[in-house]
N, CA, C and O atoms as a GROMACS GRO file, in nm:
protein
  408
    1PRO      N    1  11.054  10.739  13.871
    1PRO     CA    2  11.134  10.742  13.715
    1PRO      C    3  11.138  10.561  13.732
    1PRO      O    4  11.091  10.504  13.830
    2MET      N    5  11.197  10.499  13.631
    2MET     CA    6  11.221  10.357  13.556
    2MET      C    7  11.384  10.390  13.625
    2MET      O    8  11.453  10.491  13.619
    3PRO      N    9  11.410  10.243  13.697
    3PRO     CA   10  11.544  10.260  13.706
    3PRO      C   11  11.604  10.198  13.544
    3PRO      O   12  11.553  10.134  13.452
    4ARG      N   13  11.726  10.251  13.570
    4ARG     CA   14  11.777  10.209  13.414
    4ARG      C   15  11.845  10.061  13.408
    4ARG      O   16  11.923  10.016  13.491
    5VAL      N   17  11.797   9.997  13.291
    5VAL     CA   18  11.835   9.842  13.292
    5VAL      C   19  12.008   9.834  13.176
    5VAL      O   20  12.035   9.840  13.056
    6GLU      N   21  12.061   9.822  13.272
    6GLU     CA   22  12.201   9.800  13.157
    6GLU      C   23  12.174   9.662  13.088
    6GLU      O   24  12.145   9.559  13.149
    7GLN      N   25  12.188   9.676  12.953
    7GLN     CA   26  12.239   9.564  12.921
    7GLN      C   27  12.320   9.431  12.934
    7GLN      O   28  12.426   9.462  12.988
    8ILE      N   29  12.318   9.289  12.907
    8ILE     CA   30  12.428   9.188  12.969
    8ILE      C   31  12.526   9.157  12.834
    8ILE      O   32  12.493   9.145  12.716
    9THR      N   33  12.610   9.152  12.874
    9THR     CA   34  12.665   9.088  12.711
    9THR      C   35  12.721   9.014  12.735
    9THR      O   36  12.731   8.973  12.851
   10ASN      N   37  12.774   8.972  12.647
   10ASN     CA   38  12.833   8.810  12.654
   10ASN      C   39  12.900   8.741  12.744
   10ASN      O   40  12.888   8.627  12.789
   11GLY      N   41  13.018   8.884  12.776
   11GLY     CA   42  13.138   8.865  12.904
   11GLY      C   43  13.066   8.818  13.026
   11GLY      O   44  13.113   8.737  13.106
   12ASP      N   45  12.934   8.884  13.036
   12ASP     CA   46  12.868   8.862  13.193
   12ASP      C   47  12.813   8.759  13.200
   12ASP      O   48  12.804   8.724  13.318
   13LEU      N   49  12.739   8.643  13.083
   13LEU     CA   50  12.681   8.539  12.993
   13LEU      C   51  12.793   8.448  13.126
   13LEU      O   52  12.792   8.372  13.223
   14GLU      N   53  12.885   8.535  13.027
   14GLU     CA   54  13.017   8.360  13.064
   14GLU      C   55  13.116   8.347  13.196
   14GLU      O   56  13.178   8.251  13.241
   15VAL      N   57  13.102   8.537  13.255
   15VAL     CA   58  13.095   8.478  13.395
   15VAL      C   59  12.974   8.413  13.455
   15VAL      O   60  12.995   8.394  13.575
   16THR      N   61  12.895   8.386  13.430
   16THR     CA   62  12.815   8.312  13.531
   16THR      C   63  12.789   8.170  13.471
   16THR      O   64  12.720   8.077  13.513
   17ARG      N   65  12.862   8.183  13.364
   17ARG     CA   66  12.879   7.999  13.325
   17ARG      C   67  12.977   7.966  13.409
   17ARG      O   68  12.949   7.862  13.470
   18VAL      N   69  13.109   8.023  13.444
   18VAL     CA   70  13.261   8.021  13.511
   18VAL      C   71  13.196   7.964  13.615
   18VAL      O   72  13.201   7.844  13.646
   19ALA      N   73  13.100   8.097  13.698
   19ALA     CA   74  13.041   8.070  13.815
   19ALA      C   75  12.954   7.929  13.842
   19ALA      O   76  12.969   7.864  13.946
   20ALA      N   77  12.869   7.891  13.744
   20ALA     CA   78  12.793   7.775  13.821
   20ALA      C   79  12.925   7.626  13.780
   20ALA      O   80  12.919   7.513  13.828
   21ALA      N   81  13.005   7.666  13.704
   21ALA     CA   82  13.084   7.544  13.702
   21ALA      C   83  13.168   7.499  13.820
   21ALA      O   84  13.190   7.390  13.872
   22THR      N   85  13.223   7.673  13.854
   22THR     CA   86  13.286   7.686  13.997
   22THR      C   87  13.186   7.615  14.141
   22THR      O   88  13.218   7.533  14.228
   23LEU      N   89  13.096   7.667  14.123
   23LEU     CA   90  13.014   7.591  14.261
   23LEU      C   91  12.972   7.463  14.230
   23LEU      O   92  12.955   7.398  14.333
   24GLY      N   93  12.941   7.378  14.094
   24GLY     CA   94  12.957   7.279  14.099
   24GLY      C   95  13.042   7.213  14.145
   24GLY      O   96  13.025   7.113  14.215
   25GLU      N   97  13.161   7.267  14.109
   25GLU     CA   98  13.316   7.191  14.229
   25GLU      C   99  13.337   7.177  14.354
   25GLU      O  100  13.421   7.110  14.414
   26LEU      N  101  13.197   7.295  14.417
   26LEU     CA  102  13.188   7.350  14.503
   26LEU      C  103  13.114   7.280  14.614
   26LEU      O  104  13.128   7.298  14.735
   27ALA      N  105  13.003   7.165  14.529
   27ALA     CA  106  12.892   7.116  14.576
   27ALA      C  107  12.930   6.990  14.612
   27ALA      O  108  12.858   6.915  14.678
   28THR      N  109  13.073   6.953  14.563
   28THR     CA  110  13.098   6.796  14.591
   28THR      C  111  13.189   6.812  14.709
   28THR      O  112  13.245   6.706  14.736
   29THR      N  113  13.219   6.908  14.785
   29THR     CA  114  13.321   6.908  14.896
   29THR      C  115  13.256   6.923  15.025
   29THR      O  116  13.170   7.000  15.068
   30GLY      N  117  13.340   6.798  15.089
   30GLY     CA  118  13.343   6.772  15.239
   30GLY      C  119  13.249   6.912  15.294
   30GLY      O  120  13.129   6.894  15.313
   31PRO      N  121  13.289   7.005  15.311
   31PRO     CA  122  13.227   7.075  15.429
   31PRO      C  123  13.091   7.098  15.356
   31PRO      O  124  12.983   7.091  15.415
   32VAL      N  125  13.104   7.128  15.216
   32VAL     CA  126  12.932   7.141  15.210
   32VAL      C  127  12.830   7.059  15.136
   32VAL      O  128  12.726   7.083  15.076
   33LEU      N  129  12.906   6.945  15.167
   33LEU     CA  130  12.844   6.856  15.189
   33LEU      C  131  12.762   6.796  15.334
   33LEU      O  132  12.642   6.770  15.340
   34ALA      N  133  12.848   6.785  15.428
   34ALA     CA  134  12.863   6.819  15.561
   34ALA      C  135  12.723   6.923  15.574
   34ALA      O  136  12.607   6.882  15.570
   35ARG      N  137  12.747   7.005  15.583
   35ARG     CA  138  12.648   7.096  15.564
   35ARG      C  139  12.491   7.069  15.534
   35ARG      O  140  12.394   7.081  15.608
   36ALA      N  141  12.498   7.036  15.426
   36ALA     CA  142  12.341   6.967  15.329
   36ALA      C  143  12.292   6.841  15.415
   36ALA      O  144  12.171   6.818  15.408
   37ILE      N  145  12.368   6.760  15.494
   37ILE     CA  146  12.336   6.647  15.570
   37ILE      C  147  12.257   6.736  15.681
   37ILE      O  148  12.141   6.730  15.723
   38GLU      N  149  12.367   6.821  15.711
   38GLU     CA  150  12.331   6.829  15.867
   38GLU      C  151  12.158   6.932  15.854
   38GLU      O  152  12.074   6.927  15.944
   39SER      N  153  12.144   6.998  15.753
   39SER     CA  154  12.045   7.056  15.724
   39SER      C  155  11.923   7.010  15.732
   39SER      O  156  11.815   7.051  15.776
   40SER      N  157  11.989   6.860  15.649
   40SER     CA  158  11.844   6.820  15.559
   40SER      C  159  11.816   6.678  15.674
   40SER      O  160  11.723   6.598  15.686
   41GLY      N  161  11.903   6.691  15.722
   41GLY     CA  162  11.816   6.577  15.869
   41GLY      C  163  11.844   6.407  15.848
   41GLY      O  164  11.832   6.318  15.932
   42VAL      N  165  11.908   6.393  15.629
   42VAL     CA  166  11.887   6.302  15.636
   42VAL      C  167  12.009   6.104  15.728
   42VAL      O  168  12.020   6.092  15.850
   43GLU      N  169  12.033   6.061  15.690
   43GLU     CA  170  12.088   5.961  15.774
   43GLU      C  171  12.154   5.956  15.677
   43GLU      O  172  12.087   5.942  15.574
   44THR      N  173  12.277   5.963  15.662
   44THR     CA  174  12.421   5.990  15.577
   44THR      C  175  12.517   6.027  15.614
   44THR      O  176  12.510   6.078  15.726
   45ASP      N  177  12.661   6.025  15.544
   45ASP     CA  178  12.779   6.059  15.583
   45ASP      C  179  12.829   6.081  15.460
   45ASP      O  180  12.801   6.031  15.351
   46VAL      N  181  12.932   6.190  15.504
   46VAL     CA  182  12.996   6.264  15.393
   46VAL      C  183  13.059   6.165  15.231
   46VAL      O  184  13.044   6.190  15.111
   47THR      N  185  13.118   6.070  15.293
   47THR     CA  186  13.216   6.006  15.234
   47THR      C  187  13.109   5.907  15.113
   47THR      O  188  13.135   5.876  14.997
   48SER      N  189  12.972   5.874  15.202
   48SER     CA  190  12.884   5.827  15.141
   48SER      C  191  12.816   5.894  14.979
   48SER      O  192  12.809   5.867  14.859
   49LEU      N  193  12.768   6.022  15.105
   49LEU     CA  194  12.692   6.161  14.954
   49LEU      C  195  12.810   6.178  14.805
   49LEU      O  196  12.798   6.188  14.683
   50ALA      N  197  12.914   6.176  14.898
   50ALA     CA  198  12.979   6.215  14.781
   50ALA      C  199  13.035   6.118  14.677
   50ALA      O  200  13.120   6.154  14.596
   51LYS      N  201  12.970   5.958  14.684
   51LYS     CA  202  12.964   5.907  14.565
   51LYS      C  203  12.848   5.947  14.513
   51LYS      O  204  12.869   6.002  14.405
   52VAL      N  205  12.726   5.944  14.545
   52VAL     CA  206  12.681   5.974  14.467
   52VAL      C  207  12.618   6.123  14.418
   52VAL      O  208  12.518   6.132  14.346
   53VAL      N  209  12.675   6.207  14.456
   53VAL     CA  210  12.660   6.338  14.420
   53VAL      C  211  12.677   6.396  14.293
   53VAL      O  212  12.796   6.426  14.299
   54ALA      N  213  12.619   6.448  14.131
   54ALA     CA  214  12.729   6.519  14.030
   54ALA      C  215  12.649   6.604  14.031
   54ALA      O  216  12.537   6.618  14.080
   55THR      N  217  12.704   6.654  13.980
   55THR     CA  218  12.627   6.814  13.903
   55THR      C  219  12.754   6.829  13.712
   55THR      O  220  12.854   6.783  13.657
   56ARG      N  221  12.660   6.908  13.700
   56ARG     CA  222  12.659   6.980  13.545
   56ARG      C  223  12.575   7.134  13.510
   56ARG      O  224  12.471   7.194  13.537
   57VAL      N  225  12.714   7.150  13.424
   57VAL     CA  226  12.598   7.286  13.372
   57VAL      C  227  12.574   7.272  13.253
   57VAL      O  228  12.664   7.320  13.183
   58PRO      N  229  12.482   7.223  13.192
   58PRO     CA  230  12.432   7.216  13.064
   58PRO      C  231  12.457   7.315  12.964
   58PRO      O  232  12.405   7.426  12.967
   59THR      N  233  12.550   7.269  12.859
   59THR     CA  234  12.635   7.331  12.746
   59THR      C  235  12.483   7.493  12.702
   59THR      O  236  12.367   7.481  12.661
   60GLY      N  237  12.546   7.590  12.728
   60GLY     CA  238  12.515   7.733  12.689
   60GLY      C  239  12.416   7.765  12.785
   60GLY      O  240  12.311   7.823  12.759
   61THR      N  241  12.453   7.724  12.900
   61THR     CA  242  12.332   7.807  13.023
   61THR      C  243  12.472   7.834  13.112
   61THR      O  244  12.593   7.833  13.089
   62SER      N  245  12.384   7.860  13.228
   62SER     CA  246  12.444   7.934  13.341
   62SER      C  247  12.442   7.850  13.485
   62SER      O  248  12.512   7.866  13.586
   63LEU      N  249  12.302   7.723  13.446
   63LEU     CA  250  12.232   7.656  13.530
   63LEU      C  251  12.307   7.548  13.575
   63LEU      O  252  12.391   7.486  13.510
   64LEU      N  253  12.273   7.529  13.690
   64LEU     CA  254  12.390   7.417  13.760
   64LEU      C  255  12.289   7.280  13.793
   64LEU      O  256  12.238   7.315  13.899
   65GLU      N  257  12.242   7.168  13.767
   65GLU     CA  258  12.199   7.042  13.783
   65GLU      C  259  12.316   7.020  13.897
   65GLU      O  260  12.433   7.050  13.916
   66ILE      N  261  12.187   6.935  13.972
   66ILE     CA  262  12.225   6.885  14.106
   66ILE      C  263  12.186   6.750  14.143
   66ILE      O  264  12.069   6.745  14.181
   67THR      N  265  12.244   6.646  14.143
   67THR     CA  266  12.205   6.502  14.112
   67THR      C  267  12.248   6.413  14.228
   67THR      O  268  12.362   6.368  14.241
   68VAL      N  269  12.132   6.388  14.326
   68VAL     CA  270  12.198   6.281  14.378
   68VAL      C  271  12.113   6.189  14.349
   68VAL      O  272  12.001   6.220  14.309
   69MET      N  273  12.162   6.033  14.367
   69MET     CA  274  12.104   5.909  14.359
   69MET      C  275  12.132   5.822  14.435
   69MET      O  276  12.234   5.775  14.486
   70SER      N  277  11.994   5.802  14.437
   70SER     CA  278  11.960   5.726  14.646
   70SER      C  279  11.862   5.708  14.591
   70SER      O  280  11.785   5.768  14.516
   71PRO      N  281  11.878   5.552  14.666
   71PRO     CA  282  11.741   5.421  14.677
   71PRO      C  283  11.580   5.524  14.723
   71PRO      O  284  11.473   5.478  14.683
   72GLY      N  285  11.579   5.648  14.800
   72GLY     CA  286  11.470   5.694  14.814
   72GLY      C  287  11.433   5.839  14.795
   72GLY      O  288  11.486   5.922  14.869
   73LYS      N  289  11.354   5.874  14.713
   73LYS     CA  290  11.375   5.979  14.629
   73LYS      C  291  11.318   6.079  14.707
   73LYS      O  292  11.323   6.182  14.640
   74VAL      N  293  11.263   6.102  14.826
   74VAL     CA  294  11.264   6.168  14.876
   74VAL      C  295  11.409   6.240  14.965
   74VAL      O  296  11.427   6.362  14.975
   75SER      N  297  11.480   6.160  15.010
   75SER     CA  298  11.600   6.187  15.089
   75SER      C  299  11.700   6.212  14.922
   75SER      O  300  11.806   6.262  14.958
   76ALA      N  301  11.701   6.201  14.816
   76ALA     CA  302  11.765   6.211  14.741
   76ALA      C  303  11.754   6.371  14.718
   76ALA      O  304  11.846   6.454  14.718
   77ALA      N  305  11.616   6.392  14.699
   77ALA     CA  306  11.541   6.588  14.638
   77ALA      C  307  11.571   6.663  14.844
   77ALA      O  308  11.620   6.771  14.876
   78GLU      N  309  11.544   6.606  14.890
   78GLU     CA  310  11.592   6.668  15.037
   78GLU      C  311  11.776   6.708  15.024
   78GLU      O  312  11.832   6.810  15.064
   79LEU      N  313  11.841   6.583  14.951
   79LEU     CA  314  11.996   6.635  14.998
   79LEU      C  315  11.995   6.706  14.890
   79LEU      O  316  12.025   6.825  14.899
   80ALA      N  317  11.969   6.666  14.802
   80ALA     CA  318  11.985   6.816  14.665
   80ALA      C  319  11.973   6.938  14.691
   80ALA      O  320  12.059   7.025  14.682
   81ASN      N  321  11.851   6.948  14.729
   81ASN     CA  322  11.829   7.081  14.789
   81ASN      C  323  11.873   7.116  14.893
   81ASN      O  324  11.896   7.236  14.912
   82ALA      N  325  11.890   7.045  14.964
   82ALA     CA  326  12.031   7.118  15.095
   82ALA      C  327  12.143   7.167  15.054
   82ALA      O  328  12.196   7.267  15.104
   83ILE      N  329  12.190   7.100  14.955
   83ILE     CA  330  12.320   7.139  14.874
   83ILE      C  331  12.312   7.274  14.812
   83ILE      O  332  12.386   7.366  14.848
   84ALA      N  333  12.224   7.287  14.721
   84ALA     CA  334  12.184   7.361  14.632
   84ALA      C  335  12.205   7.456  14.785
   84ALA      O  336  12.308   7.518  14.811
   85ALA      N  337  12.108   7.452  14.857
   85ALA     CA  338  12.058   7.560  14.978
   85ALA      C  339  12.233   7.625  14.999
   85ALA      O  340  12.267   7.737  14.963
   86GLU      N  341  12.302   7.548  15.050
   86GLU     CA  342  12.435   7.568  15.063
   86GLU      C  343  12.487   7.625  14.959
   86GLU      O  344  12.549   7.729  14.982
   87LEU      N  345  12.483   7.595  14.872
   87LEU     CA  346  12.573   7.707  14.794
   87LEU      C  347  12.491   7.854  14.728
   87LEU      O  348  12.552   7.947  14.675
   88ILE      N  349  12.362   7.848  14.742
   88ILE     CA  350  12.349   7.950  14.781
   88ILE      C  351  12.391   8.041  14.900
   88ILE      O  352  12.391   8.164  14.899
   89ASP      N  353  12.424   7.965  14.997
   89ASP     CA  354  12.442   8.078  15.148
   89ASP      C  355  12.589   8.087  15.102
   89ASP      O  356  12.642   8.154  15.190
   90TYR      N  357  12.676   8.056  15.016
   90TYR     CA  358  12.811   8.058  15.026
   90TYR      C  359  12.820   8.142  14.872
   90TYR      O  360  12.923   8.208  14.859
   91ALA      N  361  12.761   8.145  14.804
   91ALA     CA  362  12.778   8.268  14.731
   91ALA      C  363  12.730   8.404  14.748
   91ALA      O  364  12.762   8.497  14.675
   92ASP      N  365  12.608   8.415  14.907
   92ASP     CA  366  12.564   8.536  14.935
   92ASP      C  367  12.514   8.462  15.066
   92ASP      O  368  12.405   8.407  15.080
   93PRO      N  369  12.632   8.473  15.171
   93PRO     CA  370  12.596   8.490  15.334
   93PRO      C  371  12.502   8.546  15.338
   93PRO      O  372  12.417   8.486  15.404
   94ASN      N  373  12.448   8.693  15.274
   94ASN     CA  374  12.354   8.731  15.366
   94ASN      C  375  12.199   8.708  15.308
   94ASN      O  376  12.110   8.790  15.331
   95ALA      N  377  12.169   8.542  15.199
   95ALA     CA  378  12.060   8.532  15.125
   95ALA      C  379  12.023   8.469  15.265
   95ALA      O  380  12.108   8.443  15.350
   96SER      N  381  11.856   8.443  15.285
   96SER     CA  382  11.797   8.429  15.315
   96SER      C  383  11.728   8.293  15.233
   96SER      O  384  11.660   8.314  15.132
   97ASN      N  385  11.744   8.188  15.271
   97ASN     CA  386  11.741   8.079  15.181
   97ASN      C  387  11.676   7.913  15.258
   97ASN      O  388  11.634   7.814  15.198
   98GLY      N  389  11.692   7.937  15.419
   98GLY     CA  390  11.633   7.852  15.488
   98GLY      C  391  11.742   7.782  15.539
   98GLY      O  392  11.732   7.712  15.639
   99GLY      N  393  11.879   7.800  15.458
   99GLY     CA  394  12.000   7.666  15.472
   99GLY      C  395  12.057   7.732  15.566
   99GLY      O  396  12.029   7.847  15.598
  100SER      N  397  12.155   7.652  15.626
  100SER     CA  398  12.274   7.628  15.763
  100SER      C  399  12.334   7.793  15.672
  100SER      O  400  12.337   7.836  15.556
  101SER      N  401  12.381   7.846  15.832
  101SER     CA  402  12.480   7.965  15.802
  101SER      C  403  12.610   7.935  15.795
  101SER      O  404  12.599   7.818  15.832
  102SER      N  405  12.754   7.952  15.773
  102SER     CA  406  12.847   7.946  15.795
  102SER      C  407  12.944   8.078  15.868
  102SER      O  408  13.063   8.061  15.894
   0.00000   0.00000   0.00000
């Protein structure tokens, strides 16, 4: 038998928007940035990285955009992806995504 699929409500969507905004704020904190630096191997420090990281939740979505402004496109992408991996670990410590565990 097929599993029963529940309807997604407006309340469910609002919860995900709030969660995305909260994760966006968490993404710029020292502990998350420190772990992202360590897992990415990029040469920088938390203070410098914090100055070049931005997050936003596009209006009407529960998506989280993470932007790292850096002269090196590869290092910026590596850091943004490492931050995302750390947020996944934070949201679900049992997730297997290649990020570090806390």
